[in-house]
C-alpha positions, 0 to 999 in steps of 0.5 A: 500499500505504501509503494502504491499510494505514496511511493517516496523512497520505495526503491531505497527501502527495498534496497535497504532491506534486501541488502540486509536480508540477502547476500546478492550483489547490489546490481541484482538487488536493484534488478529485483527491486525494479521488478517489485516496484513495477508490479506494485505501481502497476497494481496501483494504477489499475486500482486508480483507474478503476476507483478514480478514472475521472480524476486522472490527468492523462497528459501528466500521466503520459509525461510521468510514464515516459520519464519513469521508462527513460529513467529506468532504462538509462539507470539500468545501463549506468547501474550495471557498469558501476562498481558495488561501492560507487553505486551504494555511494550514488544511492546514499548521495541521491537519497540524502539530497531527496531527504533534504529537499523534502525536509527543508524545501517543500 
């Protein structure tokens, strides 16, 4: 429910949890995270369409879908090439910047 409705830091939470409970590489964990968040967001999208079709702004929806798709494809291409340590630092820096923006600038 958290991921489908709110979604903020959903990926970071999944990566953090899976890093603690598995021995998989960060690249594999990120791949699994991408599949899980796609399923969660797909279920949420279908639910919103069934419950609130008239409230959906389809132009905004299309823009978000295009950006998410391009970002996902580009991020996967870059993420596979980074070393696990560089990937961890990148995730930490981006997560920290997002947190600071949410806490102090929104």
